[in-house]
C-alpha atoms as one frame of an Amber mdcrd trajectory, in Angstrom:
protein
  -0.301   0.863  -8.127  -1.680  -2.181  -6.391  -4.809  -3.702  -7.861  -7.986
  -2.317  -6.319  -8.883  -5.780  -5.063  -5.575  -6.087  -3.212  -6.064  -2.758
  -1.438  -9.712  -3.468  -0.674  -8.668  -6.790   0.811  -6.023  -5.049   2.898
  -8.447  -2.325   3.964 -10.925  -4.921   5.214  -8.218  -6.668   7.205  -6.930
  -3.401   8.693 -10.451  -2.415   9.706 -10.975  -5.754  11.439  -7.625  -5.493
  13.196  -8.292  -1.878  14.223 -11.561  -2.929  15.818  -9.728  -5.644  17.755
  -7.052  -3.197  18.947  -9.586  -0.493  19.805 -11.808  -2.799  21.836  -8.994
  -4.017  24.081  -6.337  -1.282  23.892  -8.027   1.986  22.829  -4.952   4.029
  23.751  -3.126   2.389  20.831  -5.687   3.217  18.152  -4.071   6.473  17.035
  -0.660   4.829  16.693  -2.241   1.941  14.793  -3.870   4.335  12.329  -0.516
   5.922  11.454   1.178   2.595  10.802  -1.846   1.173   8.988  -1.789   4.008
   6.488   1.947   3.533   5.952   1.448  -0.205   5.424  -1.287   0.482   2.897
   1.064   2.802   1.008   3.743   0.119   1.181   1.463  -2.460  -0.417   0.722
  -0.061  -3.256   4.410   0.766  -3.687   5.327  -2.925  -3.906   2.664  -3.779
  -6.472   4.912  -3.600  -9.533   7.564  -5.766  -7.874   5.088  -8.442  -6.805
   3.303  -8.802 -10.154   5.578 -11.520 -11.448   5.907 -13.451  -8.200   3.689
 -16.533  -7.859   1.829 -17.411  -4.684   4.129 -19.204  -2.297   7.179 -17.117
  -3.191   9.579 -16.530  -0.318   9.679 -12.851   0.698  11.946 -11.075   3.163
  10.974  -7.836   4.876  13.958  -6.048   6.383  12.614  -4.222   9.422   9.064
  -5.489   9.802   7.968  -2.875  12.347   4.393  -3.613  13.395   4.350  -6.434
  10.810   1.203  -5.137   9.113   2.621  -5.380   5.605   4.255  -8.749   6.230
   0.982 -10.088   7.634  -0.957  -8.880   4.597   1.493 -10.464   2.178   1.280
 -13.698   4.161  -2.521 -13.474   3.789  -2.066 -13.148   0.025  -0.262 -16.473
  -0.135   3.384 -15.451   0.044   5.745 -17.018   2.561   7.091 -14.051   4.489
  10.038 -13.742   6.826  10.436 -10.442   8.688  13.635  -9.251  10.319  12.862
  -7.177  13.394  15.365  -6.905  16.239  13.937  -6.832  19.743  14.523  -3.373
  21.150  14.083  -1.581  24.428  11.814   1.353  25.044   9.022   2.327  22.674
   6.636   0.415  24.924   3.524   1.420  22.976   5.079   0.272  19.714   6.117
  -3.095  21.152   2.709  -3.559  22.767   0.962  -2.882  19.477   3.349  -5.115
  17.555   2.492  -7.929  19.955  -1.238  -7.406  19.391  -0.795  -7.510  15.614
   1.180 -10.745  15.741  -1.276 -12.308  18.184  -4.183 -11.432  15.900  -2.317
 -12.715  12.829  -1.432 -15.972  14.573  -5.065 -16.580  15.494  -6.043 -15.873
  11.872  -3.335 -18.187  10.508  -1.442 -15.461   8.656   1.520 -14.665  10.883
   4.881 -14.260   9.128   8.039 -15.874  10.399   9.816 -13.286  12.560  13.570
 -13.342  13.107  14.716 -11.066  15.990  17.899 -10.044  14.174  19.516  -6.903
  12.855  20.087  -7.099   9.123  23.815  -6.705   9.862  23.664 -10.043  11.727
  21.595 -11.872   9.106  23.412 -14.801   7.468  20.982 -16.850   5.343  22.012
 -17.631   1.768  19.996 -17.952  -1.453  16.620 -18.320   0.285  14.369 -15.523
  -0.961  12.617 -14.608  -4.200  12.267 -10.944  -3.224  13.269  -8.671  -0.341
  12.039  -5.221   0.589  12.185  -2.514   3.238  10.514   0.836   3.790  12.215
   3.577   5.806  14.708   1.176   7.346  18.006   1.585   5.513  18.581   5.074
   6.931  18.755   3.490  10.394  21.143   0.545   9.899  24.546   0.895  11.480
  26.493  -0.614   8.577  24.904  -0.026   5.162  27.483  -1.939   3.073  27.161
  -5.008   5.309  23.360  -4.769   5.298  23.271  -4.619   1.501  25.672  -7.525
   1.153  23.748  -9.675   3.631  20.393  -9.122   1.935  21.821  -9.771  -1.525
  23.422 -12.981  -0.253  20.039 -14.081   1.085  18.433 -13.664  -2.350  18.132
 -16.397  -4.919  19.754 -15.928  -8.323  18.324 -13.032 -10.377  16.163 -11.829
  -7.480  15.859  -8.286  -6.145  15.994  -6.274  -2.938  13.926  -3.118  -3.259
  14.007  -0.442  -0.587  12.697   3.033   0.025  14.465   5.524   2.286  15.606
   9.167   2.433  18.434  10.390   0.227  20.503  12.715   2.400  22.125  14.519
  -0.493  18.807  16.348  -0.661  18.848  19.016   2.098  15.893  17.786   4.144
  15.504  15.448   7.127  11.975  13.931   7.064  11.837  12.449  10.573  12.388
  15.860  12.179  11.097  18.019   9.328  14.218  20.200   9.238  16.663  21.283
   6.515  20.095  19.661   6.498  23.390  21.513   6.240  26.177  19.602   4.479
  26.681  17.040   7.262  24.889  15.425  10.166  27.183  17.039  12.732  26.699
  20.560  11.335  22.938  20.022  11.102  22.898  18.930  14.740  24.834  21.992
  15.873  22.497  24.398  14.091  19.187  22.651  14.818  19.985  21.083  18.178
  16.948  22.509  19.952  14.505  21.460  17.227  15.979  17.958  17.086  16.163
  17.015  20.739  12.921  18.682  21.771  10.994  17.272  18.815   7.556  15.812
  19.431   7.397  14.260  15.955   9.186  11.115  17.181   8.869   9.265  20.475
  12.624   9.131  21.148  14.336  12.080  19.428  17.756  11.318  20.928  17.672
   7.691  19.833  16.161   8.508  16.463  18.786  11.124  15.663  21.597   8.814
  16.738  20.291   6.069  14.444  20.343   8.132  11.236  23.243   7.209   8.971
  22.971   9.922   6.266  22.593   7.376   3.448  22.601   8.685  -0.131  22.007
   7.484  -3.685  25.655   7.947  -4.604  26.831   6.032  -1.547  24.508   3.105
  -2.278  25.525   2.996  -5.936  29.192   2.945  -4.954  28.731   0.195  -2.366
  26.602  -2.030  -4.594  29.327  -1.789  -7.258  31.637  -3.521  -4.773  29.298
  -6.529  -4.420  30.045  -9.243  -6.958  27.438  -9.866  -9.680  24.964  -7.197
  -8.597  23.147  -4.437 -10.438  21.490  -1.361  -8.969  18.660   0.763 -10.312
  16.944   3.865  -8.903  13.361   4.740  -9.779  12.746   8.423 -10.506   8.968
   8.580  -9.998   8.972   8.468  -6.192   8.965  12.256  -5.634   6.072  12.693
  -8.049   4.187   9.961  -6.211   4.884  11.543  -2.823   3.433  14.890  -3.879
   0.356  13.050  -5.121   0.127  11.285  -1.791   0.211  14.585   0.114  -2.795
  15.696  -1.931  -4.723  12.407  -1.853  -3.888  10.983   1.583  -5.337  13.202
   4.306  -3.648  11.389   7.186  -0.250  11.550   5.461  -0.788  15.244   4.707
  -1.505  15.990   8.364   2.075  14.982   9.207   3.535  17.385   6.639   4.238
  21.089   7.142   1.814  23.723   5.834   4.172  24.834   3.070   4.633  21.247
   1.827   0.856  20.788   1.633   0.363  24.062  -0.210   3.227  23.431  -2.613
   2.021  19.880  -3.313  -1.472  21.072  -4.118  -0.105  23.725  -6.461   2.124
  21.247  -8.284  -0.587  18.633  -8.728  -3.270  21.099  -9.805  -0.900  22.539
 -12.427   0.196  18.989 -13.394   3.808  20.093 -13.026   4.389  17.171 -10.646
   4.849  14.948 -13.714   8.076  16.815 -14.482   9.560  15.574 -11.220   9.993
  12.109 -12.761  12.615  13.646 -15.081  14.950  14.635 -12.245  18.064  12.515
 -11.631  17.643  10.058  -8.764  20.628  11.508  -6.922  18.795  14.849  -6.553
  15.566  13.431  -5.105  14.735  13.528  -1.369  13.819   9.823  -1.426  15.542
   6.879  -3.009  13.570   3.999  -4.478  16.356   1.524  -5.024  16.424  -1.991
  -6.494  19.497  -4.175  -6.057  19.411  -7.343  -8.166  21.561 -10.410  -7.855
  22.671 -11.321 -11.395  23.593 -14.967 -10.805
């Protein structure tokens, strides 16, 4: 977990930024709250990876989104570069992203933003650490994305990412079960997918999903010269704890997930989840390290 001081610092910044957004663009406050809570979780998730990195280290965020996490890490003294391709649509998201970057620029803590897809990223040996949260399931070419990020790392540095593992029969964006393949899942759950109100662009969101899995990532990393891969097994345990402890996160989960999470945590059986093999978990917490 992140140190309490780090999260308190982040909370103070998010509160200040929320006030700025709410005073000028109140229609964006609800969207901001969702992304702020996710960014706060992201900072906590990254804590163990950042412990050994000195101030001034060069960090790369793959898929910066609203840039909240990149901005916070820049505030903490890291030198952050965020990859975020310029898209069309999602006008509210882009409007809010612009407000965040404007606020960060005025406060002197804006990261460097590269409007590139990770598949088009070509820097070499520049970064001390790279990370992404809920991005790798959307890239069009996972092997190329992995290779490009690893190439951008300095020797013995790591890319850590969190994303769904589609071997597990659940699709988190649409909150539906999956059935062997994306095409079969689409045929069976077509109405739920394309009429979903959980995402702003269900057609585009569904098209972007690449059905990434732990086994696929392990196989592709093995093809990259001088790389090692490791999968953490505590992420499912931590997610059930988050459902219980994070009210806003819990509101976006189904009733049965909330009830089941509460039961597991109260009985302390959630600790057993850390014993499950990574390939069976609904989320992958993956670290790819460049050996030389």
